[in-house]
ZAMARGU-4260 file (C-alpha; in steps of 0.2 Angstrom, whole numbers, plus 5000, padded with zeros to 4 digits):
<rodrens>
0) 5025/4907/5047 | 5010/4903/5035 | 5004/4915/5022 | 4987/4923/5018 | 4988/4926/4999
5) 4975/4931/4986 | 4983/4926/4970 | 4974/4929/4953 | 4981/4930/4936 | 4978/4928/4918
10) 4978/4910/4913 | 4991/4904/4900 | 4987/4887/4908 | 4995/4871/4913 | 4991/4853/4914
15) 4996/4840/4926 | 5007/4827/4917 | 5009/4816/4933 | 4996/4818/4946 | 5008/4811/4959
20) 5020/4825/4956 | 5008/4837/4965 | 5018/4835/4981 | 5034/4841/4972 | 5026/4858/4966
25) 5033/4871/4977 | 5031/4890/4976 | 5047/4901/4975 | 5048/4920/4976 | 5053/4929/4960
30) 5057/4947/4960 | 5044/4958/4969 | 5026/4955/4962 | 5029/4938/4954 | 5029/4920/4960
35) 5033/4904/4951 | 5033/4886/4955 | 5043/4871/4950 | 5039/4863/4934 | 5040/4845/4939
40) 5025/4836/4932 | 5018/4852/4924 | 5017/4857/4906 | 5009/4871/4896 | 4991/4867/4892
45) 4973/4873/4894 | 4969/4887/4907 | 4972/4880/4925 | 4966/4888/4941 | 4974/4882/4957
50) 4974/4884/4976 | 4989/4886/4987 | 4990/4876/5002 | 5003/4873/5016 | 5015/4860/5009
55) 5016/4851/5026 | 5001/4847/5037 | 5000/4834/5051 | 4988/4820/5050 | 4974/4816/5062
60) 4971/4833/5069 | 4953/4834/5062 | 4958/4850/5053 | 4958/4851/5034 | 4973/4858/5025
65) 4967/4876/5022 | 4967/4886/5006 | 4978/4901/5009 | 4979/4907/4991 | 4970/4906/4974
70) 4974/4910/4956 | 4978/4905/4939 | 4994/4903/4930 | 4998/4919/4921 | 5013/4915/4910
75) 5028/4904/4907 | 5047/4909/4908 | 5061/4898/4904 | 5049/4883/4904 | 5042/4887/4921
80) 5025/4893/4925 | 5023/4910/4934 | 5010/4917/4945 | 5005/4935/4947 | 5000/4940/4965
85) 4987/4953/4969 | 4988/4950/4988 | 5003/4944/4997 | 5003/4947/5016 | 5018/4937/5021
90) 5031/4925/5014 | 5028/4911/5001 | 5039/4897/5010 | 5032/4880/5012 | 5018/4881/5000
95) 5011/4868/4987 | 4999/4870/4972 | 4983/4860/4969 | 4974/4862/4952 | 4956/4865/4952
100) 4942/4867/4939 | 4939/4885/4942 | 4944/4900/4952 | 4939/4897/4970 | 4935/4909/4985
105) 4946/4910/5000 | 4938/4902/5015 | 4937/4912/5031 | 4942/4929/5023 | 4934/4943/5015
110) 4948/4945/5002 | 4940/4934/4989 | 4922/4928/4991 | 4910/4919/4979 | 4895/4927/4970
115) 4880/4916/4974 | 4866/4925/4964 | 4864/4939/4952 | 4847/4948/4948 | 4850/4962/4936
120) 4861/4975/4945 | 4859/4966/4962 | 4873/4953/4967 | 4873/4941/4982 | 4889/4936/4989
125) 4895/4923/5002 | 4904/4929/5017 | 4895/4941/5028 | 4899/4950/5044 | 4909/4935/5051
130) 4923/4938/5039 | 4923/4957/5041 | 4912/4962/5026 | 4902/4978/5029 | 4891/4990/5020
135) 4900/5001/5008 | 4914/4989/5004 | 4920/4990/4986 | 4924/4973/4977 | 4931/4969/4960
140) 4923/4955/4950 | 4936/4943/4943 | 4933/4937/4925 | 4936/4919/4920 | 4949/4912/4908
145) 4958/4929/4904 | 4973/4925/4893 | 4990/4932/4899 | 4991/4946/4886 | 4975/4953/4892
150) 4979/4956/4910 | 4969/4972/4911 | 4953/4961/4907 | 4954/4952/4923 | 4941/4963/4931
155) 4924/4965/4923 | 4914/4976/4936 | 4914/4985/4953 | 4901/4980/4966 | 4897/4990/4982
160) 4890/4981/4996 | 4873/4988/5002 | 4867/4975/5015 | 4878/4963/5026 | 4871/4949/5037
165) 4880/4935/5046 | 4886/4924/5032 | 4880/4934/5016 | 4880/4951/5008 | 4871/4960/4995
170) 4878/4973/4983 | 4874/4983/4968 | 4885/4984/4952 | 4892/5002/4950 | 4902/5000/4935
175) 4904/4985/4923 | 4911/4981/4906 | 4907/4963/4907 | 4892/4952/4913 | 4892/4947/4931
180) 4888/4929/4934 | 4885/4917/4948 | 4900/4907/4953 | 4912/4921/4949 | 4924/4927/4963
185) 4924/4945/4970 | 4940/4952/4976 | 4940/4965/4990 | 4946/4982/4984 | 4943/4995/4998
190) 4932/5001/5012 | 4918/5013/5008 | 4925/5030/5001 | 4918/5046/5008 | 4899/5046/5009
195) 4900/5064/5003 | 4915/5064/4991 | 4928/5077/4993 | 4929/5089/4979 | 4940/5086/4964
200) 4946/5101/4955 | 4956/5101/4939 | 4963/5117/4932 | 4966/5116/4913 | 4979/5128/4906
205) 4984/5132/4888 | 4995/5122/4877 | 5005/5136/4870 | 5011/5154/4874 | 4997/5161/4863
210) 4983/5152/4872 | 4982/5137/4861 | 4969/5124/4869 | 4966/5106/4868 | 4949/5099/4872
215) 4955/5092/4889 | 4940/5100/4898 | 4928/5092/4886 | 4936/5075/4888 | 4935/5078/4907
220) 4916/5082/4906 | 4914/5066/4896 | 4923/5055/4909 | 4913/5063/4923 | 4896/5060/4914
225) 4900/5042/4908 | 4905/5037/4926 | 4892/5047/4935 | 4905/5056/4946 | 4900/5069/4958
230) 4909/5084/4965 | 4921/5086/4951 | 4925/5104/4945 | 4934/5108/4929 | 4941/5126/4927
235) 4951/5134/4913 | 4965/5145/4918 | 4976/5156/4906 | 4992/5154/4915 | 5005/5146/4904
240) 5023/5140/4909 | 5035/5132/4896 | 5036/5114/4899 | 5054/5114/4894 | 5059/5125/4909
245) 5068/5114/4922 | 5056/5119/4936 | 5040/5121/4926 | 5029/5113/4939 | 5036/5124/4953
250) 5034/5139/4942 | 5016/5135/4938 | 5012/5133/4957 | 5020/5149/4960 | 5011/5158/4946
255) 4994/5151/4952 | 4997/5155/4970 | 4982/5144/4976 | 4980/5136/4993 | 4966/5124/4989
260) 4971/5107/4982 | 4969/5105/4963 | 4976/5095/4949 | 4984/5106/4936 | 4987/5101/4917
265) 4994/5111/4903 | 5007/5109/4890 | 5014/5113/4873 | 5011/5109/4854 | 5028/5107/4846
270) 5031/5113/4828 | 5029/5095/4821 | 5012/5094/4830 | 5018/5083/4845 | 5008/5087/4860
275) 5018/5089/4877 | 5009/5088/4893 | 5014/5094/4910 | 5005/5093/4927 | 5007/5098/4945
280) 4996/5101/4960 | 4992/5116/4971 | 4989/5115/4990 | 4990/5098/4999 | 4982/5082/4995
285) 4967/5079/5008 | 4971/5060/5007 | 4987/5051/5006 | 4991/5048/4987 | 5007/5049/4978
290) 5006/5056/4960 | 5017/5053/4945 | 5029/5067/4941 | 5034/5074/4924 | 5052/5075/4918
295) 5059/5091/4911 | 5052/5095/4894 | 5034/5088/4897 | 5027/5071/4893 | 5025/5066/4874
300) 5006/5063/4872 | 5005/5059/4854 | 5002/5069/4838 | 4983/5068/4838 | 4975/5082/4848
305) 4959/5073/4852 | 4968/5057/4858 | 4980/5067/4868 | 4966/5077/4876 | 4958/5061/4882
310) 4974/5054/4889 | 4978/5070/4898 | 4960/5071/4905 | 4961/5053/4911 | 4978/5056/4920
315) 4971/5072/4928 | 4955/5063/4934 | 4964/5048/4941 | 4975/5059/4951 | 4961/5069/4957
320) 4951/5054/4962 | 4966/5047/4971 | 4968/5063/4981 | 4951/5061/4988 | 4953/5043/4992
325) 4944/5035/4977 | 4959/5023/4973 | 4948/5008/4967 | 4938/5019/4955 | 4954/5027/4949
330) 4962/5010/4946 | 4947/5004/4937 | 4946/5019/4925 | 4965/5017/4921 | 4963/4998/4918
335) 4948/5000/4907 | 4957/5013/4897 | 4973/5003/4895 | 4964/4987/4889 | 4963/4990/4870
340) 4979/4999/4867 | 4989/4989/4854 | 5005/4998/4857 | 5013/5007/4872 | 5019/5024/4869
345) 5026/5036/4883 | 5008/5041/4888 | 5003/5023/4890 | 5018/5020/4902 | 5013/5036/4911
350) 4996/5029/4914 | 5003/5013/4920 | 5013/5022/4932 | 4997/5030/4939 | 4990/5013/4940
355) 5004/5006/4950 | 5003/5020/4963 | 4984/5017/4964 | 4987/4998/4967 | 4999/5003/4980
360) 4986/5014/4989 | 4975/4999/4989 | 4989/4989/4998 | 4991/4978/4983 | 5009/4981/4980
365) 5012/4965/4970 | 5001/4972/4956 | 5011/4988/4956 | 5027/4978/4955 | 5021/4968/4941
370) 5017/4984/4930 | 5034/4992/4934 | 5044/4976/4932 | 5036/4974/4915 | 5039/4992/4910
375) 5058/4991/4915 | 5060/4975/4905 | 5052/4982/4890 | 5061/4999/4891 | 5078/4989/4893
380) 5073/4979/4878 | 5069/4994/4867 | 5084/5004/4874 | 5071/5017/4880 | 5079/5026/4894
385) 5064/5037/4898 | 5053/5022/4901 | 5066/5013/4912 | 5070/5029/4922 | 5052/5033/4926
390) 5048/5015/4931 | 5062/5014/4942 | 5056/5030/4951 | 5039/5022/4954 | 5047/5005/4960
395) 5058/5014/4972 | 5042/5022/4980 | 5035/5005/4981 | 5050/4998/4990 | 5049/5012/5002
400) 5031/5009/5006 | 5036/4991/5011 | 5051/4997/5022 | 5063/4988/5009 | 5076/5001/5012
405) 5091/4994/5002 | 5080/4990/4987 | 5072/5007/4988 | 5090/5015/4988 | 5095/5004/4973
410) 5081/5009/4962 | 5082/5028/4968 | 5100/5028/4963 | 5096/5020/4946 | 5083/5033/4943
415) 5093/5048/4949 | 5108/5043/4939 | 5097/5040/4923 | 5088/5057/4926 | 5105/5066/4928
420) 5109/5061/4910 | 5092/5067/4904 | 5088/5083/4913 | 5100/5098/4913 | 5101/5113/4924
425) 5092/5115/4940 | 5083/5098/4939 | 5101/5091/4938 | 5105/5098/4955 | 5090/5089/4963
430) 5094/5073/4954 | 5111/5074/4961 | 5104/5076/4979 | 5093/5060/4976 | 5109/5051/4970
435) 5118/5057/4986 | 5103/5051/4997 | 5103/5034/4989 | 5122/5032/4990 | 5122/5037/5008
440) 5109/5024/5012 | 5119/5011/5003 | 5134/5016/5014 | 5144/5022/4999 | 5148/5038/5008
445) 5163/5044/4998 | 5152/5043/4982 | 5138/5052/4991 | 5149/5066/4996 | 5154/5068/4978
450) 5136/5069/4972 | 5131/5081/4985 | 5146/5093/4980 | 5140/5091/4962 | 5122/5096/4968
455) 5129/5111/4977 | 5139/5117/4962 | 5123/5115/4950 | 5111/5123/4962 | 5102/5139/4959
460) 5107/5150/4974 | 5091/5159/4973 | 5079/5144/4974 | 5076/5143/4993 | 5067/5126/4992
465) 5081/5118/4982 | 5094/5125/4994 | 5084/5118/5009 | 5084/5101/5001 | 5103/5101/4998
470) 5105/5107/5016 | 5095/5093/5023 | 5104/5080/5013 | 5121/5087/5019 | 5115/5086/5037
475) 5110/5068/5035 | 5127/5064/5027 | 5136/5072/5041 | 5126/5060/5053 | 5131/5045/5042
480) 5149/5051/5044 | 5148/5051/5063 | 5146/5069/5065 | 5129/5072/5073 | 5134/5088/5081
485) 5138/5095/5064 | 5121/5089/5058 | 5113/5099/5072 | 5122/5115/5069 | 5117/5114/5050
490) 5099/5109/5055 | 5098/5124/5066 | 5103/5135/5052 | 5090/5128/5041 | 5075/5130/5053
495) 5070/5147/5046 | 5070/5141/5028 | 5058/5126/5034 | 5046/5138/5042 | 5045/5149/5026
500) 5042/5134/5015 | 5026/5129/5026 | 5019/5121/5041 | 5021/5103/5034 | 5040/5106/5030
505) 5042/5114/5047 | 5034/5099/5056 | 5045/5087/5047 | 5061/5098/5051 | 5057/5099/5069
510) 5054/5080/5070 | 5071/5077/5062 | 5080/5089/5074 | 5071/5079/5088 | 5078/5063/5082
515) 5095/5070/5080 | 5095/5076/5098 | 5091/5059/5104 | 5106/5052/5095 | 5117/5064/5105
520) 5107/5059/5121 | 5099/5077/5124 | 5082/5071/5128 | 5076/5088/5134 | 5079/5097/5118
525) 5073/5082/5108 | 5056/5084/5117 | 5056/5103/5114 | 5057/5100/5095 | 5045/5086/5095
530) 5032/5098/5103 | 5036/5110/5089 | 5034/5097/5076 | 5017/5092/5083 | 5011/5110/5083
535) 5017/5113/5066 | 5008/5097/5060 | 4992/5103/5068 | 4994/5120/5059 | 4996/5111/5042
540) 4978/5105/5043 | 4983/5091/5032 | 4979/5073/5038 | 4992/5063/5030 | 5006/5075/5037
545) 4998/5074/5054 | 4997/5055/5053 | 5016/5054/5049 | 5022/5066/5062 | 5011/5058/5076
550) 5017/5041/5071 | 5035/5045/5072 | 5033/5055/5087 | 5025/5040/5096 | 5040/5030/5091
555) 5052/5043/5098 | 5042/5045/5114 | 5042/5026/5117 | 5060/5025/5115 | 5063/5038/5128
560) 5051/5029/5140 | 5037/5042/5139 | 5024/5028/5138 | 5009/5038/5142 | 5013/5052/5129
565) 5018/5038/5117 | 5001/5030/5119 | 4992/5047/5116 | 5003/5051/5100 | 4998/5034/5093
570) 4980/5036/5097 | 4980/5053/5088 | 4990/5045/5074 | 4977/5032/5071 | 4963/5046/5070
575) 4974/5055/5057 | 4977/5039/5047 | 4958/5037/5047 | 4955/5054/5041 | 4969/5052/5028
580) 4961/5036/5021 | 4977/5026/5026 | 4967/5013/5036 | 4982/5000/5037 | 4992/5014/5046
585) 4977/5016/5058 | 4977/4997/5062 | 4996/4998/5066 | 4994/5014/5077 | 4979/5007/5087
590) 4989/4991/5090 | 5004/5001/5095 | 4994/5012/5107 | 4987/4996/5115 | 5004/4988/5117
595) 5012/5004/5125 | 4997/5005/5137 | 5000/4987/5142 | 5018/4991/5145 | 5013/5005/5157
600) 5003/4993/5168 | 5017/4988/5179 | 5021/5006/5182 | 5004/5012/5187 | 4999/4997/5198
605) 4982/4990/5201 | 4972/5005/5207 | 4960/5016/5198 | 4974/5023/5186 | 4979/5005/5182
610) 4961/5000/5178 | 4959/5015/5166 | 4975/5011/5157 | 4970/4993/5155 | 4953/4998/5149
615) 4961/5010/5136 | 4973/4996/5130 | 4959/4983/5128 | 4949/4996/5118 | 4963/5001/5107
620) 4968/4983/5103 | 4950/4978/5100 | 4947/4993/5088 | 4964/4988/5079 | 4957/4970/5077
625) 4940/4975/5071 | 4948/4987/5058 | 4961/4973/5053 | 4946/4961/5050 | 4937/4974/5039
630) 4953/4976/5029 | 4955/4957/5027 | 4971/4957/5037 | 4966/4941/5047 | 4983/4939/5056
635) 4983/4956/5063 | 4965/4953/5069 | 4971/4937/5077 | 4984/4945/5087 | 4972/4958/5093
640) 4959/4945/5098 | 4973/4935/5107 | 4978/4949/5118 | 4960/4956/5122 | 4954/4938/5125
645) 4968/4935/5137 | 4964/4950/5147 | 4945/4946/5147 | 4948/4929/5154 | 4960/4936/5167
650) 4947/4949/5173 | 4934/4936/5175 | 4925/4937/5158 | 4929/4919/5154 | 4917/4915/5141
655) 4919/4931/5131 | 4938/4929/5132 | 4937/4911/5127 | 4927/4916/5111 | 4939/4929/5106
660) 4954/4918/5108 | 4945/4904/5098 | 4942/4917/5084 | 4961/4920/5084 | 4964/4902/5083
665) 4953/4900/5069 | 4960/4915/5059 | 4977/4907/5062 | 4971/4890/5055 | 4963/4899/5040
670) 4980/4907/5036 | 4990/4892/5041 | 5000/4903/5052 | 5008/4890/5064 | 5015/4903/5076
675) 4997/4911/5079 | 4990/4894/5081 | 5003/4888/5093 | 5002/4905/5103 | 4983/4905/5104
680) 4982/4887/5109 | 4995/4890/5123 | 4986/4905/5130 | 4969/4898/5129 | 4976/4883/5138
685) 4984/4893/5152 | 4968/4904/5154 | 4957/4889/5155 | 4968/4881/5168 | 4968/4897/5179
690) 4949/4897/5177 | 4948/4879/5184 | 4943/4871/5168 | 4957/4858/5168 | 4951/4845/5155
695) 4948/4859/5142 | 4965/4866/5147 | 4974/4850/5143 | 4966/4848/5126 | 4972/4866/5121
700) 4989/4863/5129 | 4992/4847/5119 | 4986/4856/5104 | 4999/4870/5107 | 5013/4857/5109
705) 5008/4848/5093 | 5008/4864/5082 | 5024/4870/5091 | 5033/4854/5087 | 5026/4853/5069
710) 5031/4871/5065 | 5049/4866/5070 | 5049/4852/5058 | 5044/4838/5069 | 5032/4825/5063
715) 5023/4819/5078 | 5010/4805/5078 | 4993/4810/5084 | 4984/4796/5093 | 4967/4802/5090
720) 4958/4816/5080 | 4953/4831/5090 | 4936/4833/5081 | 4936/4851/5078
</rodrens>
């Protein structure tokens, strides 16, 4: 497989000592978020930009070796240059590095494009509709020659596209801290946020039992005015909960008793003058956005009330913007704030955790991993358990996002055991549950059992939500211990508690029960609970909840062979993902719907029903490909184009199908993805042959053979260039 990378870092620089050593420079995978390449022929020197290319490429094809990643050296470790990656869609095997005079755009991708003209606040960019750019897209402008200790200076502006034609786009500068110049590279951030922004509400509580206040509301108003933000409301509330309480966030939610979503901040001023901040939320987030939790006692925010108020306001505003889907703006505000801080205190680490989660929302997980890897290393160096434990919790969530279950469990266990030593009482019970959960996923079942017994002993018997969480973990552990019947008995007993907690909890509970009934091969009861899960998800009125429940329901229905219902669930999940702002999930669900509908075709035959199913499949696959291209996911777009083009050709739409499959081929070439290149060439050849275009078919069949053999490590001689 090839890769589609966008790499951009802060340049510590290198220089090529021996130009002939270029072929020896290979990229290696470091821990998540960091790449490095072999140091043969390279030594520290002036700033060095580079491009990444496939290490091997056959001669005589008429195709240039594509640029599949760009960046600058960011640091050196043990004498070896390191690269920090913003985008990394697939693996890093079989890459080489070629040094260039400046940062370059990525050809054939909207992920990184060149600025070709600047006139005041108006910016022209290369790329256009052909690479998936569209009006409303938000781009970050990459600064040049940023030193490694100034990583937050990498981006100098945010630009929003206002007009897009075939090969160019025009945008306007929305926010800037640095000049924008011709020749700079613009990095894709996110699709257009809401045209009418959803409301952000921040509730600011007292910082003491006697109503003591910090000027957090004033700091929030200043941020809103400085960045011209709309639909942001700040309200003062009088409710105060001692941050030292083990469940201060839950107590505050209960005291406010508010259904609408809001970010809540309050705290305490200790006798020595130190400010402690706490935060929670009310209602459910309208968009999918994880937030940073606060450990028992509150977050130390410094001894200077004015500075503390500004940091608390920034934390709350970033959380509110994320909850309405403005992830890029939230990341920008955090990056700019962190630029000029000479030292890192706990509040700085807290803001960096916020920033990591915002990068994750933008599908730039490597950026998030870099931040948390650095924080863990610094915390371990300084023997600061608080920093390490909190960073581990964030890194665990990043691994979970990527489906890296073992790494997630390892970080979750490290967080839970660290937190157990730091948080007493009721919070200790929940941390013991998390430890048990991680141990069970690591198949250390005896240790998981011991931790769960500890949680049961520590728990508050009157806390219904806590008892429910412990019960759920007990049910999961029973299943891991090969007792699914025992799990089902316990889940049945917990059902009423889930219903009392809320519609979202009920939906998740019934879906879990549905999955367990499948394990014991009771399909009828599984379907009953799935229907109840779907009803509860609709009742929740929350798009992220609906998206997750519908997605998992689609998977379960597909496993049981209910392909029609699975396709419907996937389509509904795609709609919910779009509403939740999780567009990458919508790509996957539309693709899944199309594939399931193709699987149905042999069952329904070639009559009217079959024609309808085929039409739905092509529509869903086409929509998936279009959205993937809009997100810069070229390989996902290529797969959709392949399938839709193939069916076009088989249904007599030869020219349209041929164009789609050629697009898929070119996207594969731009990404150096040999599998996509081979498969698209093979399918094009077969379709052309069926259409009677035998000479063209042989050309594509030979091309498929060439790339198949090359991807397997062969080095075939090509007699003549193919003249692309």
